[in-house]
ZADO-1210 file (C-alpha; in nm, 4 decimals, padded with zeros to 6 digits):
<atoms>
<atom x="-00.0064" y="-00.0019" z="00.0009" code="UNK" pos="1"/>
<atom x="00.2689" y="00.2249" z="00.0875" code="UNK" pos="2"/>
<atom x="00.4759" y="00.1962" z="-00.2062" code="UNK" pos="3"/>
<atom x="00.1550" y="00.1996" z="-00.4504" code="UNK" pos="4"/>
<atom x="00.0935" y="00.5542" z="-00.2868" code="UNK" pos="5"/>
<atom x="00.4570" y="00.6408" z="-00.2648" code="UNK" pos="6"/>
<atom x="00.5120" y="00.5985" z="-00.7031" code="UNK" pos="7"/>
<atom x="00.1720" y="00.6984" z="-00.7492" code="UNK" pos="8"/>
<atom x="00.2474" y="01.0064" z="-00.9711" code="UNK" pos="9"/>
<atom x="-00.0865" y="01.1687" z="-00.9158" code="UNK" pos="10"/>
<atom x="00.0005" y="01.1709" z="-00.5382" code="UNK" pos="11"/>
<atom x="00.3544" y="01.3110" z="-00.6077" code="UNK" pos="12"/>
<atom x="00.1931" y="01.6200" z="-00.8538" code="UNK" pos="13"/>
<atom x="-00.0247" y="01.7211" z="-00.5693" code="UNK" pos="14"/>
<atom x="00.2399" y="01.7148" z="-00.3161" code="UNK" pos="15"/>
<atom x="00.4737" y="01.9444" z="-00.5418" code="UNK" pos="16"/>
<atom x="00.1696" y="02.1752" z="-00.5621" code="UNK" pos="17"/>
<atom x="00.0935" y="02.1987" z="-00.2268" code="UNK" pos="18"/>
<atom x="00.4372" y="02.2586" z="-00.1294" code="UNK" pos="19"/>
<atom x="00.4821" y="02.5210" z="-00.4205" code="UNK" pos="20"/>
<atom x="00.1618" y="02.6962" z="-00.3344" code="UNK" pos="21"/>
<atom x="00.3251" y="02.6930" z="00.0630" code="UNK" pos="22"/>
<atom x="00.6439" y="02.8419" z="-00.1085" code="UNK" pos="23"/>
<atom x="00.4367" y="03.1052" z="-00.2711" code="UNK" pos="24"/>
<atom x="00.2271" y="03.2166" z="00.0108" code="UNK" pos="25"/>
<atom x="00.5665" y="03.2467" z="00.2290" code="UNK" pos="26"/>
<atom x="00.7103" y="03.4448" z="-00.0651" code="UNK" pos="27"/>
<atom x="00.3854" y="03.7159" z="-00.0739" code="UNK" pos="28"/>
<atom x="00.3734" y="03.7045" z="00.3379" code="UNK" pos="29"/>
<atom x="00.7466" y="03.8391" z="00.3562" code="UNK" pos="30"/>
<atom x="00.6868" y="04.0611" z="00.0799" code="UNK" pos="31"/>
<atom x="00.4225" y="04.1936" z="00.3057" code="UNK" pos="32"/>
<atom x="00.6308" y="04.2170" z="00.5927" code="UNK" pos="33"/>
<atom x="00.9452" y="04.4116" z="00.4331" code="UNK" pos="34"/>
<atom x="00.6783" y="04.6484" z="00.2627" code="UNK" pos="35"/>
<atom x="00.4646" y="04.7205" z="00.5951" code="UNK" pos="36"/>
<atom x="00.8561" y="04.7417" z="00.7649" code="UNK" pos="37"/>
<atom x="00.9658" y="04.9639" z="00.4699" code="UNK" pos="38"/>
<atom x="00.6562" y="05.2232" z="00.5237" code="UNK" pos="39"/>
<atom x="00.6628" y="05.2363" z="00.8858" code="UNK" pos="40"/>
<atom x="01.0555" y="05.3372" z="00.8346" code="UNK" pos="41"/>
<atom x="00.9180" y="05.6371" z="00.5449" code="UNK" pos="42"/>
<atom x="00.6925" y="05.7423" z="00.8314" code="UNK" pos="43"/>
<atom x="00.9131" y="05.8132" z="01.1136" code="UNK" pos="44"/>
<atom x="01.0715" y="06.0511" z="00.9923" code="UNK" pos="45"/>
<atom x="00.7726" y="06.2908" z="00.9334" code="UNK" pos="46"/>
<atom x="00.5963" y="06.2003" z="01.2328" code="UNK" pos="47"/>
<atom x="00.9824" y="06.3013" z="01.4265" code="UNK" pos="48"/>
<atom x="00.9178" y="06.6389" z="01.1707" code="UNK" pos="49"/>
<atom x="00.5470" y="06.7113" z="01.2728" code="UNK" pos="50"/>
<atom x="00.6853" y="06.7038" z="01.6768" code="UNK" pos="51"/>
<atom x="00.9833" y="06.9067" z="01.6331" code="UNK" pos="52"/>
<atom x="00.8990" y="07.1719" z="01.3637" code="UNK" pos="53"/>
<atom x="01.0739" y="07.4832" z="01.2875" code="UNK" pos="54"/>
<atom x="01.0314" y="07.8136" z="01.3660" code="UNK" pos="55"/>
<atom x="01.0885" y="08.1616" z="01.2555" code="UNK" pos="56"/>
<atom x="01.0768" y="08.4596" z="01.4555" code="UNK" pos="57"/>
<atom x="01.0376" y="08.7801" z="01.3648" code="UNK" pos="58"/>
<atom x="01.0574" y="09.1178" z="01.5489" code="UNK" pos="59"/>
<atom x="00.9219" y="09.4475" z="01.4861" code="UNK" pos="60"/>
<atom x="00.9294" y="09.8009" z="01.6313" code="UNK" pos="61"/>
<atom x="00.6488" y="10.0144" z="01.6677" code="UNK" pos="62"/>
<atom x="00.6546" y="10.3976" z="01.5869" code="UNK" pos="63"/>
<atom x="00.6390" y="10.4292" z="01.9566" code="UNK" pos="64"/>
<atom x="00.9853" y="10.1930" z="02.0121" code="UNK" pos="65"/>
<atom x="00.7668" y="09.9040" z="02.1352" code="UNK" pos="66"/>
<atom x="00.9720" y="09.5430" z="02.0557" code="UNK" pos="67"/>
<atom x="00.6351" y="09.2824" z="01.9390" code="UNK" pos="68"/>
<atom x="00.8112" y="08.9456" z="01.8376" code="UNK" pos="69"/>
<atom x="00.5804" y="08.7019" z="01.5917" code="UNK" pos="70"/>
<atom x="00.6919" y="08.2921" z="01.6013" code="UNK" pos="71"/>
<atom x="00.5050" y="08.1470" z="01.3254" code="UNK" pos="72"/>
<atom x="00.5829" y="07.7345" z="01.1680" code="UNK" pos="73"/>
<atom x="00.7915" y="07.7471" z="00.9179" code="UNK" pos="74"/>
<atom x="00.6035" y="07.4128" z="00.7956" code="UNK" pos="75"/>
<atom x="00.2406" y="07.6402" z="00.7127" code="UNK" pos="76"/>
<atom x="00.3102" y="07.9797" z="00.8852" code="UNK" pos="77"/>
<atom x="00.0375" y="07.8938" z="01.1710" code="UNK" pos="78"/>
<atom x="00.1358" y="08.0984" z="01.4700" code="UNK" pos="79"/>
<atom x="00.3148" y="07.9053" z="01.7413" code="UNK" pos="80"/>
<atom x="00.2777" y="07.9038" z="02.1393" code="UNK" pos="81"/>
<atom x="00.4933" y="07.9220" z="02.4119" code="UNK" pos="82"/>
<atom x="00.7136" y="08.1866" z="02.5619" code="UNK" pos="83"/>
<atom x="00.9655" y="08.4286" z="02.4081" code="UNK" pos="84"/>
<atom x="01.2808" y="08.5981" z="02.5624" code="UNK" pos="85"/>
<atom x="01.3723" y="08.9404" z="02.4473" code="UNK" pos="86"/>
<atom x="01.7294" y="09.0026" z="02.5347" code="UNK" pos="87"/>
<atom x="01.9856" y="09.2602" z="02.5062" code="UNK" pos="88"/>
<atom x="02.3798" y="09.1568" z="02.4897" code="UNK" pos="89"/>
<atom x="02.2735" y="08.8186" z="02.6412" code="UNK" pos="90"/>
<atom x="02.1256" y="08.9663" z="02.8995" code="UNK" pos="91"/>
<atom x="01.6672" y="08.8747" z="02.9344" code="UNK" pos="92"/>
<atom x="01.5535" y="09.1775" z="02.9727" code="UNK" pos="93"/>
<atom x="01.1939" y="09.0816" z="02.9981" code="UNK" pos="94"/>
<atom x="01.0072" y="08.7162" z="02.9063" code="UNK" pos="95"/>
<atom x="00.6149" y="08.6895" z="02.7842" code="UNK" pos="96"/>
<atom x="00.3888" y="08.4664" z="02.7015" code="UNK" pos="97"/>
<atom x="00.2732" y="08.4194" z="02.3106" code="UNK" pos="98"/>
<atom x="-00.1123" y="08.4947" z="02.2009" code="UNK" pos="99"/>
<atom x="-00.2919" y="08.2667" z="02.0304" code="UNK" pos="100"/>
<atom x="-00.1734" y="08.4354" z="01.7300" code="UNK" pos="101"/>
<atom x="00.1870" y="08.4167" z="01.8152" code="UNK" pos="102"/>
<atom x="00.2532" y="08.7182" z="01.8961" code="UNK" pos="103"/>
<atom x="00.4003" y="08.9001" z="02.2207" code="UNK" pos="104"/>
<atom x="00.4770" y="09.2562" z="02.3003" code="UNK" pos="105"/>
<atom x="00.7529" y="09.3463" z="02.5233" code="UNK" pos="106"/>
<atom x="00.6389" y="09.4936" z="02.8816" code="UNK" pos="107"/>
<atom x="00.9415" y="09.6526" z="02.9635" code="UNK" pos="108"/>
<atom x="01.0514" y="10.0698" z="02.9321" code="UNK" pos="109"/>
<atom x="01.3526" y="10.0661" z="02.7529" code="UNK" pos="110"/>
<atom x="01.5745" y="10.3889" z="02.8745" code="UNK" pos="111"/>
<atom x="01.6969" y="10.6490" z="02.6470" code="UNK" pos="112"/>
<atom x="02.0173" y="10.5756" z="02.4148" code="UNK" pos="113"/>
<atom x="02.0353" y="10.2890" z="02.1657" code="UNK" pos="114"/>
<atom x="01.9736" y="09.9336" z="02.2231" code="UNK" pos="115"/>
<atom x="02.0351" y="09.6583" z="02.0603" code="UNK" pos="116"/>
<atom x="01.7357" y="09.4133" z="02.0862" code="UNK" pos="117"/>
<atom x="01.6865" y="09.0143" z="01.9903" code="UNK" pos="118"/>
<atom x="01.3976" y="08.8225" z="02.0619" code="UNK" pos="119"/>
<atom x="01.4422" y="08.4289" z="02.1496" code="UNK" pos="120"/>
<atom x="01.1582" y="08.1619" z="02.1304" code="UNK" pos="121"/>
<atom x="01.2010" y="07.8865" z="02.3517" code="UNK" pos="122"/>
<atom x="01.0222" y="07.6209" z="02.2051" code="UNK" pos="123"/>
<atom x="00.7797" y="07.3739" z="02.3189" code="UNK" pos="124"/>
<atom x="00.6991" y="07.0033" z="02.2662" code="UNK" pos="125"/>
<atom x="00.6158" y="07.0455" z="01.8757" code="UNK" pos="126"/>
<atom x="00.8183" y="07.3592" z="01.8089" code="UNK" pos="127"/>
<atom x="01.2138" y="07.4098" z="01.7834" code="UNK" pos="128"/>
<atom x="01.3446" y="07.7564" z="01.9214" code="UNK" pos="129"/>
<atom x="01.4471" y="07.9963" z="01.7010" code="UNK" pos="130"/>
<atom x="01.6400" y="08.3351" z="01.7202" code="UNK" pos="131"/>
<atom x="01.5085" y="08.6511" z="01.5473" code="UNK" pos="132"/>
<atom x="01.7598" y="08.8955" z="01.3773" code="UNK" pos="133"/>
<atom x="01.8349" y="09.1823" z="01.5778" code="UNK" pos="134"/>
<atom x="01.6578" y="09.5057" z="01.5788" code="UNK" pos="135"/>
<atom x="01.8330" y="09.8428" z="01.6451" code="UNK" pos="136"/>
<atom x="01.5760" y="10.0602" z="01.8860" code="UNK" pos="137"/>
<atom x="01.5981" y="10.3926" z="02.0248" code="UNK" pos="138"/>
<atom x="01.2827" y="10.4931" z="02.2222" code="UNK" pos="139"/>
<atom x="01.3941" y="10.8544" z="02.2529" code="UNK" pos="140"/>
<atom x="01.6678" y="11.0799" z="02.1867" code="UNK" pos="141"/>
<atom x="01.9940" y="11.0646" z="02.4154" code="UNK" pos="142"/>
<atom x="01.9280" y="11.2838" z="02.7202" code="UNK" pos="143"/>
<atom x="02.1568" y="11.2078" z="02.9770" code="UNK" pos="144"/>
<atom x="01.9347" y="11.2000" z="03.2262" code="UNK" pos="145"/>
<atom x="01.9997" y="10.9268" z="03.4791" code="UNK" pos="146"/>
<atom x="01.7997" y="10.6039" z="03.4467" code="UNK" pos="147"/>
<atom x="01.8512" y="10.2514" z="03.4772" code="UNK" pos="148"/>
<atom x="01.7711" y="09.8769" z="03.3043" code="UNK" pos="149"/>
<atom x="01.6170" y="09.5872" z="03.4846" code="UNK" pos="150"/>
<atom x="01.7653" y="09.2430" z="03.3629" code="UNK" pos="151"/>
<atom x="01.6504" y="08.8612" z="03.4787" code="UNK" pos="152"/>
<atom x="01.9085" y="08.5705" z="03.5116" code="UNK" pos="153"/>
<atom x="01.7363" y="08.2335" z="03.6232" code="UNK" pos="154"/>
<atom x="01.9043" y="08.0953" z="03.9834" code="UNK" pos="155"/>
<atom x="01.7061" y="07.7837" z="04.0441" code="UNK" pos="156"/>
<atom x="01.5867" y="07.6593" z="03.8291" code="UNK" pos="157"/>
<atom x="01.8127" y="07.7027" z="03.6181" code="UNK" pos="158"/>
<atom x="01.6524" y="07.8274" z="03.3151" code="UNK" pos="159"/>
<atom x="01.2834" y="07.9952" z="03.2396" code="UNK" pos="160"/>
<atom x="01.0216" y="08.0158" z="03.2415" code="UNK" pos="161"/>
<atom x="00.9926" y="07.9058" z="03.5863" code="UNK" pos="162"/>
<atom x="00.8504" y="07.6005" z="03.6031" code="UNK" pos="163"/>
<atom x="00.7385" y="07.5007" z="03.9585" code="UNK" pos="164"/>
<atom x="00.5365" y="07.2162" z="04.1366" code="UNK" pos="165"/>
<atom x="00.3019" y="07.3388" z="04.3942" code="UNK" pos="166"/>
<atom x="00.4821" y="07.3796" z="04.7524" code="UNK" pos="167"/>
<atom x="00.8532" y="07.4703" z="04.5487" code="UNK" pos="168"/>
<atom x="01.0066" y="07.7662" z="04.5567" code="UNK" pos="169"/>
<atom x="01.1837" y="07.9711" z="04.2849" code="UNK" pos="170"/>
<atom x="01.4766" y="08.2158" z="04.2706" code="UNK" pos="171"/>
<atom x="01.6049" y="08.4749" z="03.9818" code="UNK" pos="172"/>
<atom x="01.8475" y="08.7041" z="04.0013" code="UNK" pos="173"/>
<atom x="01.7212" y="09.0745" z="03.9268" code="UNK" pos="174"/>
<atom x="01.9704" y="09.3058" z="03.8033" code="UNK" pos="175"/>
<atom x="01.9748" y="09.6553" z="03.8095" code="UNK" pos="176"/>
<atom x="02.1463" y="09.8506" z="03.5181" code="UNK" pos="177"/>
<atom x="02.2234" y="10.1882" z="03.5997" code="UNK" pos="178"/>
<atom x="02.1581" y="10.4336" z="03.2736" code="UNK" pos="179"/>
<atom x="02.3678" y="10.7959" z="03.2596" code="UNK" pos="180"/>
<atom x="02.4197" y="10.7094" z="03.6534" code="UNK" pos="181"/>
<atom x="02.7825" y="10.9665" z="03.5939" code="UNK" pos="182"/>
<atom x="02.4992" y="11.2312" z="03.6005" code="UNK" pos="183"/>
<atom x="02.3765" y="11.1814" z="03.9683" code="UNK" pos="184"/>
<atom x="02.4223" y="11.4478" z="04.2357" code="UNK" pos="185"/>
<atom x="02.3587" y="11.2051" z="04.4625" code="UNK" pos="186"/>
<atom x="02.2777" y="10.8092" z="04.5489" code="UNK" pos="187"/>
<atom x="01.9393" y="10.6772" z="04.3769" code="UNK" pos="188"/>
<atom x="01.7496" y="10.4614" z="04.5510" code="UNK" pos="189"/>
<atom x="01.5715" y="10.1313" z="04.3785" code="UNK" pos="190"/>
<atom x="01.2683" y="09.9253" z="04.5536" code="UNK" pos="191"/>
<atom x="01.1600" y="09.5814" z="04.3973" code="UNK" pos="192"/>
<atom x="00.8423" y="09.4664" z="04.4012" code="UNK" pos="193"/>
<atom x="00.6101" y="09.2026" z="04.2142" code="UNK" pos="194"/>
<atom x="00.2169" y="09.1765" z="04.1181" code="UNK" pos="195"/>
<atom x="00.0765" y="08.8861" z="03.9138" code="UNK" pos="196"/>
<atom x="00.1421" y="08.5791" z="04.1542" code="UNK" pos="197"/>
<atom x="-00.1626" y="08.3021" z="04.1612" code="UNK" pos="198"/>
<atom x="-00.2988" y="08.3090" z="04.4996" code="UNK" pos="199"/>
<atom x="-00.1329" y="08.1320" z="04.7722" code="UNK" pos="200"/>
<atom x="00.1779" y="08.2305" z="04.6497" code="UNK" pos="201"/>
<atom x="00.4217" y="08.5111" z="04.7544" code="UNK" pos="202"/>
<atom x="00.7463" y="08.6430" z="04.6226" code="UNK" pos="203"/>
<atom x="01.0465" y="08.8059" z="04.8235" code="UNK" pos="204"/>
<atom x="01.3734" y="09.0655" z="04.7344" code="UNK" pos="205"/>
<atom x="01.6997" y="09.0116" z="04.9259" code="UNK" pos="206"/>
<atom x="01.7715" y="09.3521" z="04.9005" code="UNK" pos="207"/>
<atom x="01.4471" y="09.4705" z="04.8382" code="UNK" pos="208"/>
<atom x="01.6087" y="09.8545" z="04.7848" code="UNK" pos="209"/>
<atom x="01.9189" y="09.8433" z="04.5665" code="UNK" pos="210"/>
<atom x="02.1499" y="10.1884" z="04.5363" code="UNK" pos="211"/>
<atom x="02.2806" y="10.3249" z="04.2597" code="UNK" pos="212"/>
<atom x="02.5497" y="10.5549" z="04.2826" code="UNK" pos="213"/>
<atom x="02.7331" y="10.8138" z="04.0150" code="UNK" pos="214"/>
<atom x="03.0636" y="10.5156" z="04.0074" code="UNK" pos="215"/>
<atom x="02.8264" y="10.2445" z="03.9872" code="UNK" pos="216"/>
<atom x="02.9423" y="10.0303" z="03.7148" code="UNK" pos="217"/>
<atom x="02.6630" y="09.9338" z="03.3972" code="UNK" pos="218"/>
<atom x="02.8722" y="09.6256" z="03.2801" code="UNK" pos="219"/>
<atom x="03.0248" y="09.3108" z="03.4847" code="UNK" pos="220"/>
<atom x="03.2974" y="09.0736" z="03.3121" code="UNK" pos="221"/>
<atom x="03.3083" y="08.7638" z="03.4206" code="UNK" pos="222"/>
<atom x="03.4743" y="08.6725" z="03.7522" code="UNK" pos="223"/>
<atom x="03.4485" y="09.0621" z="03.8768" code="UNK" pos="224"/>
<atom x="03.3514" y="09.0837" z="04.2456" code="UNK" pos="225"/>
<atom x="02.9951" y="09.2112" z="04.3167" code="UNK" pos="226"/>
<atom x="03.1553" y="09.5690" z="04.4140" code="UNK" pos="227"/>
<atom x="03.2349" y="09.6134" z="04.0537" code="UNK" pos="228"/>
<atom x="02.8931" y="09.4939" z="03.8980" code="UNK" pos="229"/>
<atom x="02.6192" y="09.6187" z="03.9051" code="UNK" pos="230"/>
<atom x="02.3082" y="09.5551" z="04.1947" code="UNK" pos="231"/>
<atom x="02.1340" y="09.2490" z="04.2346" code="UNK" pos="232"/>
<atom x="01.8447" y="09.1516" z="04.4015" code="UNK" pos="233"/>
<atom x="01.7417" y="08.7467" z="04.4722" code="UNK" pos="234"/>
<atom x="01.3944" y="08.7330" z="04.3524" code="UNK" pos="235"/>
<atom x="01.2331" y="08.4091" z="04.5604" code="UNK" pos="236"/>
<atom x="00.8880" y="08.2812" z="04.4782" code="UNK" pos="237"/>
<atom x="00.7532" y="08.0566" z="04.6503" code="UNK" pos="238"/>
<atom x="00.3959" y="07.8633" z="04.5942" code="UNK" pos="239"/>
<atom x="00.2178" y="07.6289" z="04.8335" code="UNK" pos="240"/>
<atom x="00.1278" y="07.2553" z="04.8635" code="UNK" pos="241"/>
<atom x="-00.1829" y="07.0981" z="05.0492" code="UNK" pos="242"/>
<atom x="-00.1121" y="07.0709" z="05.3641" code="UNK" pos="243"/>
<atom x="-00.0467" y="06.6953" z="05.5240" code="UNK" pos="244"/>
<atom x="-00.2550" y="06.5587" z="05.7722" code="UNK" pos="245"/>
<atom x="-00.6250" y="06.6713" z="05.8424" code="UNK" pos="246"/>
<atom x="-00.8165" y="06.6562" z="05.5249" code="UNK" pos="247"/>
<atom x="-01.1517" y="06.7680" z="05.3831" code="UNK" pos="248"/>
<atom x="-01.2590" y="06.4247" z="05.2997" code="UNK" pos="249"/>
<atom x="-01.1989" y="06.3710" z="05.6811" code="UNK" pos="250"/>
<atom x="-01.4166" y="06.6054" z="05.8369" code="UNK" pos="251"/>
<atom x="-01.6883" y="06.5265" z="05.4876" code="UNK" pos="252"/>
<atom x="-01.7120" y="06.1517" z="05.7040" code="UNK" pos="253"/>
<atom x="-01.7395" y="06.3788" z="06.0108" code="UNK" pos="254"/>
<atom x="-02.0389" y="06.5137" z="05.8747" code="UNK" pos="255"/>
<atom x="-02.1834" y="06.2212" z="05.7281" code="UNK" pos="256"/>
<atom x="-02.1317" y="06.0701" z="06.0358" code="UNK" pos="257"/>
<atom x="-02.3292" y="06.2947" z="06.2284" code="UNK" pos="258"/>
<atom x="-02.5987" y="06.2672" z="05.9853" code="UNK" pos="259"/>
<atom x="-02.6276" y="05.9238" z="06.0553" code="UNK" pos="260"/>
<atom x="-02.6634" y="05.9646" z="06.3727" code="UNK" pos="261"/>
<atom x="-02.8759" y="06.2703" z="06.4018" code="UNK" pos="262"/>
<atom x="-03.1007" y="06.1929" z="06.1713" code="UNK" pos="263"/>
<atom x="-03.2814" y="05.8287" z="06.2614" code="UNK" pos="264"/>
<atom x="-03.2360" y="05.9834" z="06.6333" code="UNK" pos="265"/>
<atom x="-03.4497" y="06.2866" z="06.5246" code="UNK" pos="266"/>
<atom x="-03.6935" y="06.1083" z="06.3306" code="UNK" pos="267"/>
<atom x="-03.7062" y="05.8390" z="06.6223" code="UNK" pos="268"/>
<atom x="-03.7852" y="06.0268" z="06.8924" code="UNK" pos="269"/>
<atom x="-04.0405" y="06.2476" z="06.6685" code="UNK" pos="270"/>
<atom x="-04.2452" y="05.9427" z="06.5603" code="UNK" pos="271"/>
<atom x="-04.2622" y="05.8466" z="06.9344" code="UNK" pos="272"/>
<atom x="-04.4325" y="06.1765" z="07.0077" code="UNK" pos="273"/>
<atom x="-04.6491" y="06.1427" z="06.7443" code="UNK" pos="274"/>
<atom x="-04.7367" y="05.8468" z="06.8455" code="UNK" pos="275"/>
<atom x="-04.7905" y="05.9536" z="07.2026" code="UNK" pos="276"/>
<atom x="-04.9967" y="06.2658" z="07.0834" code="UNK" pos="277"/>
<atom x="-05.2654" y="06.1071" z="07.3545" code="UNK" pos="278"/>
<atom x="-05.0594" y="06.0967" z="07.6278" code="UNK" pos="279"/>
<atom x="-04.9824" y="06.4219" z="07.7135" code="UNK" pos="280"/>
<atom x="-04.7022" y="06.3369" z="07.9626" code="UNK" pos="281"/>
<atom x="-04.5629" y="06.0987" z="07.7232" code="UNK" pos="282"/>
<atom x="-04.5406" y="06.3786" z="07.3849" code="UNK" pos="283"/>
<atom x="-04.3418" y="06.6302" z="07.6675" code="UNK" pos="284"/>
<atom x="-04.1007" y="06.3667" z="07.7951" code="UNK" pos="285"/>
<atom x="-04.0390" y="06.2703" z="07.4167" code="UNK" pos="286"/>
<atom x="-03.9798" y="06.6372" z="07.3620" code="UNK" pos="287"/>
<atom x="-03.7203" y="06.7020" z="07.6133" code="UNK" pos="288"/>
<atom x="-03.5704" y="06.4080" z="07.5142" code="UNK" pos="289"/>
<atom x="-03.4855" y="06.5351" z="07.1213" code="UNK" pos="290"/>
<atom x="-03.4587" y="06.8309" z="07.2787" code="UNK" pos="291"/>
<atom x="-03.1201" y="06.6978" z="07.4676" code="UNK" pos="292"/>
<atom x="-02.9978" y="06.4953" z="07.1525" code="UNK" pos="293"/>
<atom x="-03.0149" y="06.7470" z="06.9634" code="UNK" pos="294"/>
<atom x="-02.8249" y="07.0079" z="07.2095" code="UNK" pos="295"/>
<atom x="-02.5963" y="06.6705" z="07.2786" code="UNK" pos="296"/>
<atom x="-02.4986" y="06.6092" z="06.9017" code="UNK" pos="297"/>
<atom x="-02.4650" y="07.0313" z="06.7980" code="UNK" pos="298"/>
<atom x="-02.1886" y="07.0624" z="07.0891" code="UNK" pos="299"/>
<atom x="-02.0260" y="06.8021" z="07.0213" code="UNK" pos="300"/>
<atom x="-01.9812" y="06.6354" z="06.6534" code="UNK" pos="301"/>
<atom x="-02.0712" y="06.9492" z="06.5259" code="UNK" pos="302"/>
<atom x="-01.8488" y="07.1992" z="06.7205" code="UNK" pos="303"/>
<atom x="-01.5519" y="07.3021" z="06.4646" code="UNK" pos="304"/>
<atom x="-01.2968" y="07.2766" z="06.8797" code="UNK" pos="305"/>
<atom x="-01.4608" y="06.9039" z="06.8247" code="UNK" pos="306"/>
<atom x="-01.3555" y="06.8666" z="06.5023" code="UNK" pos="307"/>
<atom x="-01.0278" y="07.0041" z="06.4875" code="UNK" pos="308"/>
<atom x="-00.9123" y="06.7471" z="06.8101" code="UNK" pos="309"/>
<atom x="-01.1122" y="06.4287" z="06.6877" code="UNK" pos="310"/>
<atom x="-00.9968" y="06.4957" z="06.2697" code="UNK" pos="311"/>
<atom x="-00.7418" y="06.7518" z="06.2509" code="UNK" pos="312"/>
<atom x="-00.7290" y="07.0411" z="06.0680" code="UNK" pos="313"/>
<atom x="-00.8622" y="07.1021" z="05.7356" code="UNK" pos="314"/>
<atom x="-00.7101" y="07.0469" z="05.4650" code="UNK" pos="315"/>
<atom x="-00.5082" y="07.3588" z="05.2829" code="UNK" pos="316"/>
<atom x="-00.5791" y="07.4524" z="04.9354" code="UNK" pos="317"/>
<atom x="-00.2247" y="07.4988" z="04.7357" code="UNK" pos="318"/>
<atom x="-00.1134" y="07.7247" z="04.4475" code="UNK" pos="319"/>
<atom x="-00.3490" y="07.6853" z="04.1485" code="UNK" pos="320"/>
<atom x="-00.1537" y="07.5416" z="03.8414" code="UNK" pos="321"/>
<atom x="-00.1398" y="07.7418" z="03.5260" code="UNK" pos="322"/>
<atom x="00.0730" y="07.9682" z="03.3539" code="UNK" pos="323"/>
<atom x="00.1368" y="08.3284" z="03.4893" code="UNK" pos="324"/>
<atom x="00.2972" y="08.6886" z="03.3708" code="UNK" pos="325"/>
<atom x="00.4906" y="08.8117" z="03.6697" code="UNK" pos="326"/>
<atom x="00.5707" y="09.1710" z="03.6726" code="UNK" pos="327"/>
<atom x="00.8679" y="09.3079" z="03.8194" code="UNK" pos="328"/>
<atom x="00.8156" y="09.6603" z="03.9068" code="UNK" pos="329"/>
<atom x="01.1306" y="09.9040" z="04.0137" code="UNK" pos="330"/>
<atom x="01.0303" y="10.2326" z="04.1531" code="UNK" pos="331"/>
<atom x="01.3469" y="10.4639" z="04.2097" code="UNK" pos="332"/>
<atom x="01.4354" y="10.7971" z="04.3923" code="UNK" pos="333"/>
<atom x="01.7079" y="11.0300" z="04.4108" code="UNK" pos="334"/>
<atom x="01.5729" y="11.3113" z="04.6207" code="UNK" pos="335"/>
<atom x="01.4804" y="11.5209" z="04.3604" code="UNK" pos="336"/>
<atom x="01.2658" y="11.2879" z="04.0918" code="UNK" pos="337"/>
<atom x="01.0801" y="10.9498" z="04.0924" code="UNK" pos="338"/>
<atom x="01.0450" y="10.7348" z="03.8413" code="UNK" pos="339"/>
<atom x="00.9556" y="10.4015" z="03.7813" code="UNK" pos="340"/>
<atom x="01.0890" y="10.0757" z="03.5751" code="UNK" pos="341"/>
<atom x="00.9255" y="09.6843" z="03.4871" code="UNK" pos="342"/>
<atom x="00.9795" y="09.3671" z="03.3440" code="UNK" pos="343"/>
<atom x="00.8195" y="09.0287" z="03.3443" code="UNK" pos="344"/>
<atom x="00.8698" y="08.6933" z="03.3468" code="UNK" pos="345"/>
<atom x="00.6767" y="08.4015" z="03.3154" code="UNK" pos="346"/>
<atom x="00.5600" y="08.1203" z="03.5857" code="UNK" pos="347"/>
<atom x="00.4124" y="07.7861" z="03.5206" code="UNK" pos="348"/>
<atom x="00.2684" y="07.5966" z="03.8634" code="UNK" pos="349"/>
<atom x="00.1990" y="07.2307" z="03.7598" code="UNK" pos="350"/>
</atoms>
């Protein structure tokens, strides 16, 4: 039987056709696999490009000398999002958030004289950073009036915008750069403050007031001592995290327990009093018991002091998350005139 089967030419042809069909299917599968692999690799670069698109940063100056920056995606001219720095000679003069049109206007005031400004876009998760061409700004003719300019430098974290988790603190240096200070007839005192912080956060300066004299340098070569540099104040921003320990949940649980005891007790005593309405003495006893029960519960479980001792303090709220533009304001006085200047920085609370 085996010999006849093995010698059967029809059987051999069937086996050959079967093997040939399997081989062809395998080749087709291999080709499809290689085609899919090649297609996936061909798509990888385009996906990577879509995630990190190149940008164009353009700086323009208004007739009043106010710099405005526009950042767009190079591939489709769509507006970018994120933060842009306004810089002069490597110093950050201010920082602003781009609006929905991909634009931001500098919020600082430039002192008189000639200024060479650049806009630096920091980039984000889907856009690469970019730098504008330099623009020369001369807000007004040089008058020789003493003044100053503000610059900010990140300390901790070491980059701007300042990214903090609620409960953390961050710091940056605020440098007060004198302008035409040789014309001063006496010391100029500059007081620093901030505004625009989210709720449950604060800022402080050390020192809060700096002094400019006719000999105060306007620049600071690397490695120079503090006496050979413009005055610097350390600005610290503090945020608040939820307090550990007591929680709002525990107080809600306490309230639920109080109602779980109070409501059935009230209903039970009320029903007892209603059922005993024909017996006036029993009704009076039920009403007195009801009044005593409510008084006891109200002076214990519903008491704030009782809650504090048994459940701890209520959970304190935290600094709300979001992006905030913080304004740093400097107010100066040389004994004769009072001037002010300001700049902005971006704070991200996570």
